[in-house]
C-alpha positions in Angstrom: 138.6 1.4 -153.3 136.7 -0.9 -155.7 135.6 -3.1 -152.8 134.4 0.0 -150.9 132.5 1.3 -154.0 130.9 -2.2 -154.6 129.8 -2.3 -150.9 128.3 1.1 -151.1 126.4 0.2 -154.3 125.2 -3.0 -152.7 123.9 -1.1 -149.7 122.1 1.5 -151.8 120.5 -1.3 -153.8 119.3 -2.9 -150.5 117.9 0.4 -149.3 116.1 0.8 -152.6 114.6 -2.7 -152.3 113.5 -2.0 -148.8 111.9 1.3 -149.9 109.9 -0.4 -152.6 108.8 -3.1 -150.2 107.7 -0.5 -147.7 105.8 1.4 -150.3 104.0 -1.7 -151.4 103.2 -2.9 -147.9 102.7 0.4 -146.2 99.8 3.0 -146.2 98.4 4.8 -149.1 100.8 7.7 -148.6 103.6 5.7 -150.1 101.6 4.2 -152.9 99.4 7.2 -153.8 99.3 8.3 -157.3 100.3 11.8 -158.2 97.5 14.3 -158.3 97.7 14.4 -162.1 97.4 10.6 -162.4 94.5 10.5 -159.9 92.7 13.3 -161.6 92.9 11.8 -165.1 92.5 8.1 -164.1 89.4 6.9 -166.0 86.8 5.2 -163.8 84.1 3.0 -165.4 80.9 4.2 -163.8 78.7 1.1 -164.4 75.1 0.8 -163.3 76.1 1.2 -159.6 78.2 4.2 -158.5 80.2 4.4 -155.2 79.6 7.2 -152.8 81.9 7.5 -149.7 80.5 8.8 -146.4 83.0 9.7 -143.6 81.4 10.3 -140.2 81.9 9.5 -136.5 79.7 6.4 -136.6 81.0 5.0 -133.3 82.7 6.7 -130.4 82.0 9.8 -128.4 80.3 11.7 -131.2 78.3 8.8 -132.6 75.0 10.5 -131.7 75.6 13.0 -134.5 77.7 10.8 -136.9 75.0 8.1 -137.2 72.5 10.8 -138.1 74.8 12.0 -140.9 75.2 8.4 -142.2 71.5 7.8 -142.1 70.6 11.0 -143.9 73.3 10.3 -146.6 71.9 6.8 -147.0 68.4 8.2 -147.2 69.4 10.3 -150.2 70.8 7.1 -151.8 67.5 5.3 -151.0 65.4 7.9 -152.6 67.7 8.2 -155.6 67.7 4.4 -156.1 63.9 4.3 -155.9 63.5 6.9 -158.6 66.3 5.8 -161.0 65.8 2.9 -163.3 69.2 2.9 -165.0 71.7 3.7 -162.3 72.1 3.2 -158.6 74.4 4.4 -155.8 75.9 2.4 -153.0 77.5 3.8 -149.9 80.9 3.0 -148.6 81.1 4.2 -145.0 84.2 5.3 -143.1 84.1 5.6 -139.3 86.2 8.6 -138.3 85.5 8.3 -134.5 85.6 12.0 -133.8 87.5 13.4 -131.9 90.2 10.9 -132.7 91.6 12.5 -135.9 93.9 9.5 -136.5 90.9 7.5 -137.6 89.9 10.3 -140.0 93.3 10.1 -141.7 92.9 6.4 -142.2 89.4 6.8 -143.7 90.7 9.5 -146.1 93.5 7.3 -147.2 91.2 4.3 -147.7 88.7 6.4 -149.7 91.4 8.0 -151.8 92.8 4.6 -152.8 89.3 3.1 -153.6 89.5 2.9 -157.4 85.7 3.0 -157.7 85.0 6.0 -155.5 84.4 9.3 -157.4 83.4 11.5 -154.5 82.5 11.5 -150.8 80.3 13.2 -148.1 82.2 14.4 -145.0 84.3 14.5 -143.0 82.2 15.8 -140.1 84.5 17.8 -137.9 86.7 20.7 -139.0 89.7 19.1 -137.4 88.9 15.9 -139.4 88.8 17.9 -142.6 92.2 19.5 -141.8 94.0 16.2 -141.3 92.3 14.6 -144.2 93.4 17.3 -146.7 96.7 15.7 -147.9 95.4 12.2 -148.6 92.3 13.4 -150.3 94.1 15.9 -152.5 96.7 13.2 -153.5 93.8 11.0 -154.4 92.0 13.9 -156.3 88.8 13.1 -154.5 86.2 15.8 -153.8 84.7 16.0 -150.3 81.5 17.8 -149.3 80.9 18.2 -145.6 77.5 18.7 -144.0 78.9 20.0 -140.7 82.5 21.3 -140.9 82.2 25.0 -140.2 85.7 26.4 -139.5 86.1 29.5 -141.7 89.7 28.8 -142.8 88.8 25.5 -144.4 87.6 27.5 -147.4 89.5 30.8 -147.1 93.1 29.6 -146.8 93.1 28.2 -150.4 94.6 24.9 -149.1 91.5 22.9 -150.3 90.2 25.0 -153.1 88.4 23.0 -155.6 88.4 19.9 -153.4 86.5 20.8 -150.3 82.9 22.2 -150.2 80.3 22.4 -147.5 76.5 22.7 -147.3 76.5 24.7 -144.0 77.5 28.3 -143.3 80.9 28.9 -141.8 81.9 30.1 -138.3 82.3 33.7 -139.3 78.6 33.6 -140.1 77.6 31.6 -137.0 79.8 33.4 -134.5 78.5 36.9 -135.0 75.0 35.6 -135.0 75.5 34.0 -131.6 77.3 37.1 -130.2 74.7 39.5 -131.4 71.9 37.4 -129.8 73.7 37.2 -126.5 74.4 40.9 -126.4 71.4 42.3 -128.4 68.6 40.0 -127.4 69.6 38.5 -124.1 71.4 41.7 -123.1 74.1 39.9 -121.3 77.3 41.7 -120.4 79.2 39.1 -118.4 80.0 36.0 -120.5 82.3 33.0 -120.2 83.5 31.4 -123.4 84.8 27.8 -123.0 86.6 26.2 -126.0 87.1 22.4 -126.3 90.7 22.6 -127.4 90.1 21.7 -131.1 90.0 23.7 -134.3 86.3 23.7 -134.6 85.8 25.0 -131.1 88.6 27.5 -130.9 87.6 29.1 -134.2 84.0 29.7 -133.0 85.2 30.8 -129.5 87.6 33.3 -131.0 84.9 34.8 -133.2 82.3 35.1 -130.5 84.8 36.5 -127.9 86.0 39.1 -130.4 82.5 40.3 -131.3 81.3 40.4 -127.7 84.3 42.4 -126.5 83.9 44.8 -129.4 80.4 45.4 -128.0 81.5 46.1 -124.5 80.9 42.7 -123.0 83.2 41.3 -120.3 84.4 38.0 -121.6 86.2 35.3 -119.5 88.0 32.8 -121.7 88.3 29.2 -120.5 89.5 25.9 -122.1 88.8 22.3 -121.4 89.4 18.9 -123.1 85.8 18.1 -123.7 86.5 14.5 -124.8 88.6 13.4 -121.9 86.9 15.3 -119.0 84.4 13.5 -116.8 84.5 15.9 -113.9 83.9 19.6 -114.8 83.9 20.8 -111.2 87.2 22.8 -111.5 85.9 24.5 -114.6 82.6 25.2 -112.8 84.5 26.7 -109.9 86.3 29.2 -112.2 83.1 30.6 -113.6 82.0 33.5 -111.4 78.5 33.3 -109.9 77.4 36.5 -111.6 78.2 35.2 -115.1 75.1 35.5 -117.2 75.8 33.1 -120.0 78.4 30.5 -120.9 79.2 29.9 -124.5 80.3 26.2 -125.2 80.9 25.5 -128.9 81.5 21.8 -128.3 80.8 18.7 -130.4 79.9 16.1 -127.7 76.4 16.7 -126.5 76.6 14.2 -123.5 79.6 16.2 -122.2 77.7 19.5 -122.5 74.8 17.9 -120.6 77.2 16.8 -117.8 78.8 20.2 -117.6 75.4 21.8 -117.4 74.2 19.5 -114.7 77.4 20.2 -112.6 77.0 23.9 -113.2 73.4 23.8 -111.9 74.4 21.6 -108.9 76.9 24.3 -107.9 74.1 26.8 -107.8 75.1 28.7 -110.8 72.3 29.9 -113.1 74.3 31.1 -116.1 72.5 30.4 -119.4 74.3 27.8 -121.5 74.7 28.6 -125.2 75.8 25.8 -127.5 76.9 25.7 -131.2 75.7 23.5 -134.0 77.7 20.6 -132.7 75.4 20.4 -129.7 72.1 20.3 -131.6 71.1 17.0 -130.1 67.7 16.9 -128.4 68.4 13.4 -127.1 71.6 14.2 -125.3 71.7 18.0 -124.5 68.5 19.0 -122.6 69.4 21.6 -120.0 66.2 23.8 -119.8 66.7 27.4 -120.7 69.8 26.7 -122.8 70.3 28.0 -126.4 71.8 26.3 -129.4 72.6 27.9 -132.8 72.0 25.6 -135.7 72.2 25.3 -139.5 69.5 26.8 -141.7 67.0 24.1 -142.8 63.6 24.0 -144.5 61.5 22.6 -141.6 58.4 22.4 -143.9 60.0 20.0 -146.4 58.0 16.8 -146.9 61.4 14.9 -147.1 61.8 15.5 -143.3 58.4 14.0 -142.6 59.2 11.0 -144.8 62.5 10.6 -143.0 60.8 10.6 -139.6 58.5 7.8 -140.8 61.5 5.9 -142.2 65.1 5.7 -141.0 64.5 8.4 -138.4 62.1 6.1 -136.4 60.0 9.0 -135.3 62.9 11.5 -135.0 63.9 14.2 -137.4 67.6 14.0 -136.5 68.2 17.4 -138.1 71.9 17.6 -137.4 72.4 15.0 -140.1 70.1 16.8 -142.7 72.9 18.9 -144.4 74.7 15.6 -145.1 71.6 14.6 -147.2 72.2 17.9 -149.1 75.9 17.0 -149.4 75.0 13.6 -150.9 72.7 15.4 -153.3 75.6 17.6 -154.5 78.1 14.8 -154.9 75.6 12.4 -156.5 74.4 14.9 -159.1 78.0 15.7 -160.0 78.9 12.1 -160.4 75.8 11.5 -162.6 76.9 14.4 -164.9 80.5 13.2 -165.0 79.3 9.7 -165.8 77.1 10.8 -168.7 79.3 8.9 -171.2 79.8 5.8 -169.0 83.2 6.8 -167.6 84.4 9.6 -165.4 87.5 11.1 -163.7 87.6 12.5 -160.2 88.7 15.8 -161.8 85.4 15.9 -163.7 83.4 15.2 -160.6 85.1 18.1 -158.8 84.4 20.4 -161.6 80.7 19.5 -161.6 80.5 19.9 -157.8 82.0 23.4 -158.2 79.2 24.2 -160.8 76.4 23.0 -158.5 73.2 25.0 -158.7 70.4 23.3 -156.9 67.2 25.5 -156.8 65.6 26.5 -153.5 62.6 24.4 -154.3 64.7 21.2 -154.4 66.9 22.0 -151.4 66.2 20.9 -147.8 68.2 23.8 -146.6 65.7 26.4 -147.5 67.8 28.2 -150.1 69.6 27.6 -153.4 72.8 25.5 -153.1 75.5 27.3 -155.2 79.1 27.6 -154.3 81.3 30.7 -154.1 84.0 30.8 -156.8 86.3 33.4 -155.3 86.9 35.0 -151.9 83.9 37.2 -150.9 84.4 38.7 -147.4 84.0 35.9 -144.9 83.1 33.4 -147.7 85.7 31.4 -149.6 85.6 29.0 -152.6 83.6 26.0 -151.4 81.2 28.0 -149.2 77.6 28.4 -150.3 77.0 31.7 -152.0 73.8 32.9 -150.4 73.1 30.7 -147.3 70.3 31.6 -144.9 71.3 32.7 -141.4 71.9 30.4 -138.5 68.8 29.7 -136.5 68.7 30.1 -132.7 66.8 27.5 -130.6 65.9 27.5 -126.9 65.5 24.3 -124.9 62.2 24.4 -123.0 61.3 22.7 -119.7 60.3 19.5 -121.5 63.7 19.3 -123.3 62.2 20.3 -126.7 64.1 22.6 -129.0 62.0 25.7 -129.9 63.2 28.1 -132.6 63.2 31.6 -131.2 65.1 33.5 -133.9 
């Protein structure tokens, strides 16, 4: 009996040793501090503060992710040029949308970075969802300039941690549906989701509103990222379909789908979401795209075109500039006495109040504190409506509503 007990204790000790070793050598999940410890850990701010930026810098969605990184860096450039005492530096994380595994790795790396007090991103709604656990364990605030899925703020999972500088899908979806039915007067519509949380959320909303207004809606689904031949999807869309709603995130794939639709002799109008606002990649004449509210008259946009934009406005990335502004200002307030905690930064982000005159979005940036209809904590309190753009025969995006 004694030998058996000794053997059992020895085995338990060995397992404990292996567990410790695995926790030391493994990912940040095993070694992450508790939320309390992460929240209260004091970080010395120093003269240079660290700002994380998570975006799809390479991969299928690089055309939009690089815009977000450049706009966030542009905020840092302007801040550093004005500030004599303190500076910011960017630590970038390449999430490679739609590969959410990369987003998790970036979140874990950011959460374990002992100098990082806040971050911009992630970009896609699905990336935000999978990043929630590591970012909350690390106590780090994340402000996205493009994740629009409504439940990200309304399901309370990320309350106090996740914020966004764009409206949500329950603001975008009805805007699109009402334009299709009320302005275009279309009654036969196909809705094609891209099999991810961003796309299905918008598709569900637009489909529901259209059907409630007497529109015949055909629902389709396609793996946008892995599809190179859309001929079978094109074949399923009836010739008398008036518009096809595609809330996708990969503009080159939308362009390919549109070309194949036209090659098949089908003239349905394509209607994309904010994820397809990419004048360099999605250029099917006569198509429409809904997009974030922005202040097109801002001199900052003109300065960006002369600088990192290299002659282009790259407006999809602009809300990430606003997100960097939110996080940067919160870090400055938390660092007023030379040290700060991540909990303090989150609190100051929640208290953000950037006047309209200082906002590139065309309205005051202030976050909802409690559920208000389709808005949840982390949404902007009074955002302007989504704009509707039409692509003309030269491929230019012209705002029509």
